[in-house]
Structure formats: structure tokens, C-alpha cells
Biopython code that builds the backbone (N, CA, C, O; Angstrom):
import numpy as np
from Bio.PDB.StructureBuilder import StructureBuilder

atoms = [
    (1, "UNK", "N", (-15.054, 42.632, -8.332)),
    (1, "UNK", "CA", (-15.228, 41.203, -8.346)),
    (1, "UNK", "C", (-15.225, 40.690, -6.907)),
    (1, "UNK", "O", (-14.395, 41.085, -6.089)),
    (2, "UNK", "N", (-16.164, 39.810, -6.625)),
    (2, "UNK", "CA", (-16.212, 39.227, -5.296)),
    (2, "UNK", "C", (-15.239, 38.056, -5.199)),
    (2, "UNK", "O", (-14.868, 37.435, -6.195)),
    (3, "UNK", "N", (-14.847, 37.786, -3.972)),
    (3, "UNK", "CA", (-13.895, 36.705, -3.727)),
    (3, "UNK", "C", (-14.456, 35.344, -4.148)),
    (3, "UNK", "O", (-13.736, 34.518, -4.709)),
    (4, "UNK", "N", (-15.741, 35.116, -3.875)),
    (4, "UNK", "CA", (-16.335, 33.826, -4.231)),
    (4, "UNK", "C", (-16.386, 33.625, -5.744)),
    (4, "UNK", "O", (-16.229, 32.503, -6.225)),
    (5, "UNK", "N", (-16.603, 34.705, -6.495)),
    (5, "UNK", "CA", (-16.592, 34.585, -7.958)),
    (5, "UNK", "C", (-15.211, 34.177, -8.457)),
    (5, "UNK", "O", (-15.098, 33.377, -9.386)),
    (6, "UNK", "N", (-14.173, 34.714, -7.854)),
    (6, "UNK", "CA", (-12.815, 34.349, -8.240)),
    (6, "UNK", "C", (-12.555, 32.879, -7.924)),
    (6, "UNK", "O", (-11.946, 32.168, -8.724)),
    (7, "UNK", "N", (-13.014, 32.425, -6.761)),
    (7, "UNK", "CA", (-12.835, 31.023, -6.372)),
    (7, "UNK", "C", (-13.540, 30.107, -7.375)),
    (7, "UNK", "O", (-12.966, 29.113, -7.819)),
    (8, "UNK", "N", (-14.791, 30.443, -7.734)),
    (8, "UNK", "CA", (-15.524, 29.630, -8.712)),
    (8, "UNK", "C", (-14.822, 29.618, -10.062)),
    (8, "UNK", "O", (-14.738, 28.573, -10.708)),
    (9, "UNK", "N", (-14.319, 30.763, -10.493)),
    (9, "UNK", "CA", (-13.606, 30.809, -11.774)),
    (9, "UNK", "C", (-12.384, 29.891, -11.755)),
    (9, "UNK", "O", (-12.128, 29.170, -12.719)),
    (10, "UNK", "N", (-11.647, 29.922, -10.674)),
    (10, "UNK", "CA", (-10.456, 29.072, -10.563)),
    (10, "UNK", "C", (-10.857, 27.596, -10.542)),
    (10, "UNK", "O", (-10.223, 26.771, -11.200)),
    (11, "UNK", "N", (-11.905, 27.262, -9.790)),
    (11, "UNK", "CA", (-12.348, 25.870, -9.711)),
    (11, "UNK", "C", (-12.757, 25.351, -11.085)),
    (11, "UNK", "O", (-12.324, 24.273, -11.491)),
    (12, "UNK", "N", (-13.586, 26.104, -11.804)),
    (12, "UNK", "CA", (-14.050, 25.645, -13.121)),
    (12, "UNK", "C", (-12.885, 25.535, -14.099)),
    (12, "UNK", "O", (-12.840, 24.597, -14.896)),
    (13, "UNK", "N", (-11.941, 26.475, -14.054)),
    (13, "UNK", "CA", (-10.804, 26.428, -14.971)),
    (13, "UNK", "C", (-9.903, 25.228, -14.678)),
    (13, "UNK", "O", (-9.438, 24.558, -15.601)),
    (14, "UNK", "N", (-9.660, 24.959, -13.407)),
    (14, "UNK", "CA", (-8.804, 23.823, -13.036)),
    (14, "UNK", "C", (-9.477, 22.507, -13.406)),
    (14, "UNK", "O", (-8.822, 21.609, -13.937)),
    (15, "UNK", "N", (-10.769, 22.379, -13.137)),
    (15, "UNK", "CA", (-11.482, 21.155, -13.493)),
    (15, "UNK", "C", (-11.491, 20.931, -15.001)),
    (15, "UNK", "O", (-11.312, 19.804, -15.463)),
    (16, "UNK", "N", (-11.700, 22.001, -15.771)),
    (16, "UNK", "CA", (-11.697, 21.877, -17.232)),
    (16, "UNK", "C", (-10.328, 21.428, -17.733)),
    (16, "UNK", "O", (-10.228, 20.519, -18.557)),
    (17, "UNK", "N", (-9.289, 22.061, -17.237)),
    (17, "UNK", "CA", (-7.942, 21.702, -17.673)),
    (17, "UNK", "C", (-7.612, 20.261, -17.294)),
    (17, "UNK", "O", (-7.019, 19.534, -18.091)),
    (18, "UNK", "N", (-7.984, 19.844, -16.098)),
    (18, "UNK", "CA", (-7.693, 18.473, -15.653)),
    (18, "UNK", "C", (-8.450, 17.449, -16.496)),
    (18, "UNK", "O", (-7.881, 16.429, -16.885)),
    (19, "UNK", "N", (-9.728, 17.710, -16.782)),
    (19, "UNK", "CA", (-10.518, 16.764, -17.578)),
    (19, "UNK", "C", (-9.979, 16.648, -18.993)),
    (19, "UNK", "O", (-9.864, 15.543, -19.524)),
    (20, "UNK", "N", (-9.655, 17.753, -19.594)),
    (20, "UNK", "CA", (-9.148, 17.726, -20.965)),
    (20, "UNK", "C", (-7.776, 17.051, -21.009)),
    (20, "UNK", "O", (-7.477, 16.311, -21.946)),
    (21, "UNK", "N", (-6.947, 17.304, -20.002)),
    (21, "UNK", "CA", (-5.629, 16.661, -19.946)),
    (21, "UNK", "C", (-5.758, 15.151, -19.723)),
    (21, "UNK", "O", (-5.031, 14.368, -20.333)),
    (22, "UNK", "N", (-6.673, 14.748, -18.859)),
    (22, "UNK", "CA", (-6.824, 13.332, -18.512)),
    (22, "UNK", "C", (-7.608, 12.536, -19.546)),
    (22, "UNK", "O", (-7.624, 11.307, -19.478)),
    (23, "UNK", "N", (-8.242, 13.180, -20.477)),
    (23, "UNK", "CA", (-9.104, 12.491, -21.440)),
    (23, "UNK", "C", (-8.317, 11.500, -22.292)),
    (23, "UNK", "O", (-8.837, 10.439, -22.639)),
    (24, "UNK", "N", (-7.088, 11.826, -22.629)),
    (24, "UNK", "CA", (-6.290, 10.923, -23.458)),
    (24, "UNK", "C", (-6.000, 9.610, -22.738)),
    (24, "UNK", "O", (-5.985, 8.547, -23.359)),
    (25, "UNK", "N", (-5.772, 9.686, -21.431)),
    (25, "UNK", "CA", (-5.425, 8.488, -20.673)),
    (25, "UNK", "C", (-6.650, 7.690, -20.254)),
    (25, "UNK", "O", (-6.632, 6.460, -20.305)),
    (26, "UNK", "N", (-7.722, 8.379, -19.836)),
    (26, "UNK", "CA", (-8.839, 7.688, -19.202)),
    (26, "UNK", "C", (-9.992, 7.396, -20.150)),
    (26, "UNK", "O", (-10.308, 6.234, -20.404)),
    (27, "UNK", "N", (-10.625, 8.443, -20.675)),
    (27, "UNK", "CA", (-11.816, 8.229, -21.501)),
    (27, "UNK", "C", (-12.123, 9.491, -22.305)),
    (27, "UNK", "O", (-11.934, 10.603, -21.813)),
    (28, "UNK", "N", (-12.597, 9.322, -23.539)),
    (28, "UNK", "CA", (-12.972, 10.482, -24.345)),
    (28, "UNK", "C", (-14.183, 11.238, -23.787)),
    (28, "UNK", "O", (-14.449, 12.368, -24.196)),
    (29, "UNK", "N", (-14.910, 10.626, -22.865)),
    (29, "UNK", "CA", (-16.041, 11.324, -22.242)),
    (29, "UNK", "C", (-15.555, 12.561, -21.500)),
    (29, "UNK", "O", (-16.291, 13.536, -21.351)),
    (30, "UNK", "N", (-14.321, 12.513, -21.039)),
    (30, "UNK", "CA", (-13.785, 13.650, -20.297)),
    (30, "UNK", "C", (-13.638, 14.895, -21.162)),
    (30, "UNK", "O", (-13.603, 16.005, -20.630)),
    (31, "UNK", "N", (-13.550, 14.741, -22.484)),
    (31, "UNK", "CA", (-13.544, 15.918, -23.351)),
    (31, "UNK", "C", (-14.873, 16.658, -23.250)),
    (31, "UNK", "O", (-14.900, 17.887, -23.192)),
    (32, "UNK", "N", (-15.960, 15.922, -23.229)),
    (32, "UNK", "CA", (-17.285, 16.537, -23.099)),
    (32, "UNK", "C", (-17.428, 17.164, -21.710)),
    (32, "UNK", "O", (-17.938, 18.277, -21.577)),
    (33, "UNK", "N", (-16.982, 16.453, -20.691)),
    (33, "UNK", "CA", (-17.044, 16.982, -19.336)),
    (33, "UNK", "C", (-16.167, 18.221, -19.199)),
    (33, "UNK", "O", (-16.543, 19.178, -18.522)),
    (34, "UNK", "N", (-15.008, 18.207, -19.835)),
    (34, "UNK", "CA", (-14.146, 19.390, -19.852)),
    (34, "UNK", "C", (-14.819, 20.559, -20.559)),
    (34, "UNK", "O", (-14.689, 21.708, -20.138)),
    (35, "UNK", "N", (-15.541, 20.258, -21.639)),
    (35, "UNK", "CA", (-16.304, 21.307, -22.325)),
    (35, "UNK", "C", (-17.387, 21.888, -21.434)),
    (35, "UNK", "O", (-17.658, 23.088, -21.476)),
    (36, "UNK", "N", (-18.005, 21.038, -20.630)),
    (36, "UNK", "CA", (-19.006, 21.516, -19.663)),
    (36, "UNK", "C", (-18.372, 22.465, -18.656)),
    (36, "UNK", "O", (-18.948, 23.502, -18.327)),
    (37, "UNK", "N", (-17.190, 22.112, -18.167)),
    (37, "UNK", "CA", (-16.519, 22.984, -17.203)),
    (37, "UNK", "C", (-16.043, 24.282, -17.855)),
    (37, "UNK", "O", (-16.024, 25.326, -17.204)),
    (38, "UNK", "N", (-15.663, 24.230, -19.120)),
    (38, "UNK", "CA", (-15.315, 25.458, -19.849)),
    (38, "UNK", "C", (-16.549, 26.351, -19.967)),
    (38, "UNK", "O", (-16.460, 27.567, -19.799)),
    (39, "UNK", "N", (-17.703, 25.740, -20.258)),
    (39, "UNK", "CA", (-18.955, 26.499, -20.304)),
    (39, "UNK", "C", (-19.241, 27.148, -18.953)),
    (39, "UNK", "O", (-19.595, 28.326, -18.892)),
    (40, "UNK", "N", (-19.088, 26.382, -17.863)),
    (40, "UNK", "CA", (-19.329, 26.927, -16.525)),
    (40, "UNK", "C", (-18.385, 28.088, -16.230)),
    (40, "UNK", "O", (-18.794, 29.096, -15.654)),
    (41, "UNK", "N", (-17.117, 27.942, -16.628)),
    (41, "UNK", "CA", (-16.143, 29.011, -16.448)),
    (41, "UNK", "C", (-16.552, 30.255, -17.225)),
    (41, "UNK", "O", (-16.525, 31.365, -16.694)),
    (42, "UNK", "N", (-16.928, 30.063, -18.481)),
    (42, "UNK", "CA", (-17.319, 31.205, -19.310)),
    (42, "UNK", "C", (-18.562, 31.912, -18.797)),
    (42, "UNK", "O", (-18.642, 33.140, -18.819)),
    (43, "UNK", "N", (-19.532, 31.132, -18.336)),
    (43, "UNK", "CA", (-20.766, 31.728, -17.828)),
    (43, "UNK", "C", (-20.487, 32.534, -16.562)),
    (43, "UNK", "O", (-20.991, 33.646, -16.406)),
    (44, "UNK", "N", (-19.686, 31.973, -15.663)),
    (44, "UNK", "CA", (-19.349, 32.677, -14.417)),
    (44, "UNK", "C", (-18.525, 33.919, -14.717)),
    (44, "UNK", "O", (-18.727, 34.956, -14.086)),
    (45, "UNK", "N", (-17.594, 33.834, -15.675)),
    (45, "UNK", "CA", (-16.788, 34.992, -16.046)),
    (45, "UNK", "C", (-17.667, 36.087, -16.638)),
    (45, "UNK", "O", (-17.515, 37.261, -16.298)),
    (46, "UNK", "N", (-18.585, 35.707, -17.522)),
    (46, "UNK", "CA", (-19.500, 36.698, -18.102)),
    (46, "UNK", "C", (-20.379, 37.316, -17.023)),
    (46, "UNK", "O", (-20.644, 38.518, -17.054)),
    (47, "UNK", "N", (-20.830, 36.515, -16.078)),
    (47, "UNK", "CA", (-21.653, 37.035, -14.984)),
    (47, "UNK", "C", (-20.867, 38.033, -14.140)),
    (47, "UNK", "O", (-21.420, 39.022, -13.660)),
    (48, "UNK", "N", (-19.583, 37.769, -13.963)),
    (48, "UNK", "CA", (-18.749, 38.652, -13.160)),
    (48, "UNK", "C", (-18.455, 39.965, -13.888)),
    (48, "UNK", "O", (-18.452, 41.031, -13.273)),
    (49, "UNK", "N", (-18.212, 39.888, -15.185)),
    (49, "UNK", "CA", (-17.791, 41.068, -15.933)),
    (49, "UNK", "C", (-18.941, 41.939, -16.440)),
    (49, "UNK", "O", (-18.790, 43.154, -16.568)),
    (50, "UNK", "N", (-20.077, 41.327, -16.726)),
    (50, "UNK", "CA", (-21.208, 42.081, -17.265)),
    (50, "UNK", "C", (-22.034, 42.704, -16.144)),
    (50, "UNK", "O", (-22.079, 42.176, -15.033)),
    (51, "UNK", "N", (-22.686, 43.828, -16.437)),
    (51, "UNK", "CA", (-23.528, 44.445, -15.411)),
    (51, "UNK", "C", (-24.840, 43.697, -15.179)),
    (51, "UNK", "O", (-25.541, 43.972, -14.206)),
    (52, "UNK", "N", (-25.176, 42.759, -16.057)),
    (52, "UNK", "CA", (-26.409, 41.978, -15.944)),
    (52, "UNK", "C", (-26.114, 40.696, -15.171)),
    (52, "UNK", "O", (-25.083, 40.060, -15.393)),
    (53, "UNK", "N", (-27.006, 40.318, -14.271)),
    (53, "UNK", "CA", (-26.847, 39.068, -13.538)),
    (53, "UNK", "C", (-27.317, 37.911, -14.411)),
    (53, "UNK", "O", (-28.475, 37.868, -14.824)),
    (54, "UNK", "N", (-26.422, 36.983, -14.686)),
    (54, "UNK", "CA", (-26.746, 35.846, -15.543)),
    (54, "UNK", "C", (-27.309, 34.660, -14.764)),
    (54, "UNK", "O", (-27.572, 33.609, -15.347)),
    (55, "UNK", "N", (-27.495, 34.814, -13.471)),
    (55, "UNK", "CA", (-28.053, 33.749, -12.651)),
    (55, "UNK", "C", (-29.437, 34.104, -12.121)),
    (55, "UNK", "O", (-29.871, 33.567, -11.101)),
    (56, "UNK", "N", (-30.131, 35.010, -12.813)),
    (56, "UNK", "CA", (-31.507, 35.351, -12.461)),
    (56, "UNK", "C", (-32.334, 35.469, -13.743)),
    (56, "UNK", "O", (-31.807, 35.750, -14.820)),
    (57, "UNK", "N", (-33.617, 35.249, -13.601)),
    (57, "UNK", "CA", (-34.543, 35.448, -14.709)),
    (57, "UNK", "C", (-34.355, 34.476, -15.852)),
    (57, "UNK", "O", (-34.071, 33.296, -15.649)),
    (58, "UNK", "N", (-34.519, 34.996, -17.069)),
    (58, "UNK", "CA", (-34.442, 34.185, -18.280)),
    (58, "UNK", "C", (-33.040, 33.608, -18.472)),
    (58, "UNK", "O", (-32.891, 32.484, -18.951)),
    (59, "UNK", "N", (-32.020, 34.370, -18.103)),
    (59, "UNK", "CA", (-30.647, 33.882, -18.255)),
    (59, "UNK", "C", (-30.409, 32.634, -17.410)),
    (59, "UNK", "O", (-29.682, 31.730, -17.822)),
    (60, "UNK", "N", (-31.013, 32.586, -16.243)),
    (60, "UNK", "CA", (-30.870, 31.405, -15.389)),
    (60, "UNK", "C", (-31.544, 30.191, -16.026)),
    (60, "UNK", "O", (-31.031, 29.077, -15.923)),
    (61, "UNK", "N", (-32.676, 30.391, -16.677)),
    (61, "UNK", "CA", (-33.358, 29.293, -17.369)),
    (61, "UNK", "C", (-32.499, 28.782, -18.527)),
    (61, "UNK", "O", (-32.386, 27.574, -18.736)),
    (62, "UNK", "N", (-31.901, 29.698, -19.270)),
    (62, "UNK", "CA", (-31.007, 29.315, -20.371)),
    (62, "UNK", "C", (-29.810, 28.544, -19.826)),
    (62, "UNK", "O", (-29.426, 27.519, -20.390)),
    (63, "UNK", "N", (-29.223, 29.023, -18.746)),
    (63, "UNK", "CA", (-28.083, 28.362, -18.118)),
    (63, "UNK", "C", (-28.438, 26.938, -17.692)),
    (63, "UNK", "O", (-27.687, 25.999, -17.955)),
    (64, "UNK", "N", (-29.578, 26.787, -17.039)),
    (64, "UNK", "CA", (-29.994, 25.471, -16.572)),
    (64, "UNK", "C", (-30.296, 24.524, -17.732)),
    (64, "UNK", "O", (-29.984, 23.335, -17.659)),
    (65, "UNK", "N", (-30.895, 25.040, -18.790)),
    (65, "UNK", "CA", (-31.196, 24.199, -19.955)),
    (65, "UNK", "C", (-29.908, 23.689, -20.597)),
    (65, "UNK", "O", (-29.812, 22.511, -20.943)),
    (66, "UNK", "N", (-28.926, 24.560, -20.754)),
    (66, "UNK", "CA", (-27.651, 24.144, -21.338)),
    (66, "UNK", "C", (-26.959, 23.140, -20.426)),
    (66, "UNK", "O", (-26.393, 22.157, -20.905)),
    (67, "UNK", "N", (-26.996, 23.373, -19.121)),
    (67, "UNK", "CA", (-26.368, 22.445, -18.175)),
    (67, "UNK", "C", (-27.032, 21.071, -18.220)),
    (67, "UNK", "O", (-26.348, 20.049, -18.176)),
    (68, "UNK", "N", (-28.359, 21.046, -18.306)),
    (68, "UNK", "CA", (-29.068, 19.762, -18.376)),
    (68, "UNK", "C", (-28.718, 19.030, -19.671)),
    (68, "UNK", "O", (-28.526, 17.814, -19.661)),
    (69, "UNK", "N", (-28.635, 19.751, -20.773)),
    (69, "UNK", "CA", (-28.273, 19.127, -22.051)),
    (69, "UNK", "C", (-26.875, 18.512, -21.960)),
    (69, "UNK", "O", (-26.672, 17.373, -22.381)),
    (70, "UNK", "N", (-25.914, 19.258, -21.414)),
    (70, "UNK", "CA", (-24.568, 18.727, -21.233)),
    (70, "UNK", "C", (-24.590, 17.467, -20.382)),
    (70, "UNK", "O", (-23.959, 16.469, -20.732)),
    (71, "UNK", "N", (-25.305, 17.505, -19.277)),
    (71, "UNK", "CA", (-25.302, 16.371, -18.363)),
    (71, "UNK", "C", (-25.996, 15.151, -18.961)),
    (71, "UNK", "O", (-25.561, 14.023, -18.725)),
    (72, "UNK", "N", (-27.050, 15.349, -19.717)),
    (72, "UNK", "CA", (-27.717, 14.221, -20.382)),
    (72, "UNK", "C", (-26.775, 13.596, -21.411)),
    (72, "UNK", "O", (-26.687, 12.372, -21.508)),
    (73, "UNK", "N", (-26.078, 14.425, -22.172)),
    (73, "UNK", "CA", (-25.129, 13.905, -23.163)),
    (73, "UNK", "C", (-24.023, 13.118, -22.469)),
    (73, "UNK", "O", (-23.632, 12.053, -22.947)),
    (74, "UNK", "N", (-23.518, 13.624, -21.357)),
    (74, "UNK", "CA", (-22.462, 12.926, -20.630)),
    (74, "UNK", "C", (-22.962, 11.584, -20.108)),
    (74, "UNK", "O", (-22.245, 10.587, -20.198)),
    (75, "UNK", "N", (-24.166, 11.538, -19.570)),
    (75, "UNK", "CA", (-24.721, 10.285, -19.054)),
    (75, "UNK", "C", (-24.930, 9.281, -20.178)),
    (75, "UNK", "O", (-24.605, 8.104, -20.021)),
    (76, "UNK", "N", (-25.468, 9.728, -21.314)),
    (76, "UNK", "CA", (-25.686, 8.830, -22.451)),
    (76, "UNK", "C", (-24.356, 8.282, -22.961)),
    (76, "UNK", "O", (-24.247, 7.089, -23.244)),
    (77, "UNK", "N", (-23.351, 9.135, -23.079)),
    (77, "UNK", "CA", (-22.036, 8.668, -23.523)),
    (77, "UNK", "C", (-21.436, 7.672, -22.532)),
    (77, "UNK", "O", (-20.824, 6.685, -22.940)),
    (78, "UNK", "N", (-21.606, 7.923, -21.251)),
    (78, "UNK", "CA", (-21.094, 7.012, -20.230)),
    (78, "UNK", "C", (-21.757, 5.643, -20.338)),
    (78, "UNK", "O", (-21.084, 4.614, -20.268)),
    (79, "UNK", "N", (-23.060, 5.632, -20.507)),
    (79, "UNK", "CA", (-23.782, 4.360, -20.644)),
    (79, "UNK", "C", (-23.332, 3.623, -21.898)),
    (79, "UNK", "O", (-23.137, 2.408, -21.862)),
    (80, "UNK", "N", (-23.165, 4.335, -22.998)),
    (80, "UNK", "CA", (-22.695, 3.717, -24.243)),
    (80, "UNK", "C", (-21.319, 3.097, -24.088)),
    (80, "UNK", "O", (-21.078, 1.987, -24.562)),
    (81, "UNK", "N", (-20.411, 3.811, -23.422)),
    (81, "UNK", "CA", (-19.050, 3.297, -23.232)),
    (81, "UNK", "C", (-19.056, 2.082, -22.323)),
    (81, "UNK", "O", (-18.328, 1.122, -22.575)),
    (82, "UNK", "N", (-19.864, 2.105, -21.270)),
    (82, "UNK", "CA", (-19.925, 0.952, -20.359)),
    (82, "UNK", "C", (-20.503, -0.276, -21.037)),
    (82, "UNK", "O", (-20.020, -1.387, -20.817)),
    (83, "UNK", "N", (-21.526, -0.096, -21.856)),
    (83, "UNK", "CA", (-22.109, -1.236, -22.579)),
    (83, "UNK", "C", (-21.125, -1.777, -23.615)),
    (83, "UNK", "O", (-21.048, -2.985, -23.839)),
    (84, "UNK", "N", (-20.388, -0.885, -24.234)),
    (84, "UNK", "CA", (-19.423, -1.301, -25.255)),
    (84, "UNK", "C", (-18.268, -2.088, -24.636)),
    (84, "UNK", "O", (-17.735, -3.001, -25.267)),
    (85, "UNK", "N", (-17.879, -1.743, -23.409)),
    (85, "UNK", "CA", (-16.746, -2.412, -22.776)),
    (85, "UNK", "C", (-17.095, -3.791, -22.235)),
    (85, "UNK", "O", (-16.189, -4.567, -21.933)),
    (86, "UNK", "N", (-18.378, -4.124, -22.101)),
    (86, "UNK", "CA", (-18.778, -5.430, -21.577)),
    (86, "UNK", "C", (-18.655, -6.494, -22.592)),
    (86, "UNK", "O", (-18.954, -7.654, -22.310)),
]
sb = StructureBuilder()
sb.init_structure("model")
sb.init_model(0)
sb.init_chain("A")
sb.init_seg("    ")
for serial, (resi, resn, name, xyz) in enumerate(atoms, 1):
    if name == "N":
        sb.init_residue(resn, " ", resi, " ")
    sb.init_atom(name, np.array(xyz, "f"), 0.0, 1.0, " ", f" {name:<3s}", serial, name[0])
structure = sb.get_structure()
């Protein structure tokens, strides 16, 4: 395992835990954002442990598609919450 992979794993895990913990106090959108960070953690962990590189070729396209879907859902939820609070 490379040092940078370990750093990324720690970053994604800490961000996921913080978002899920803070969701009760701040906003339910953080549950979705925490799920996104859990996905990022899992993808990086699988990339580190498997002999196949998950950040090249078709796997990279799948990764980007899932990331875009997560981010679009987060943006839509954010807009809905902001409009509802006005």
C-alpha cells in the first residue's frame, strides 16, 4: 500500500464520519454527503486491495458516473432545502 492511498482512506473515512455525525444537528443532506464519502472510501480501499486499477479504463467511467449522480442529488436536495426554508 502506498502512503498516499492510506492518507486518502483516512481523509474519506474522517469526512464520512463527521458528516454522518453532524447530520442530526445541521441538515439531513449531510447523510447523503456522508454516503458519498463512504463510497469514496470504499472505492479507494478496493483500488488499494485489488490487483486491478479502479481509476483507469471502464472502472474510471463507472466511478465518475456514480460520483456525478451523488453530486447532482446533493445539489438538488440543497436547493430544495433552501427553497423550503424561505
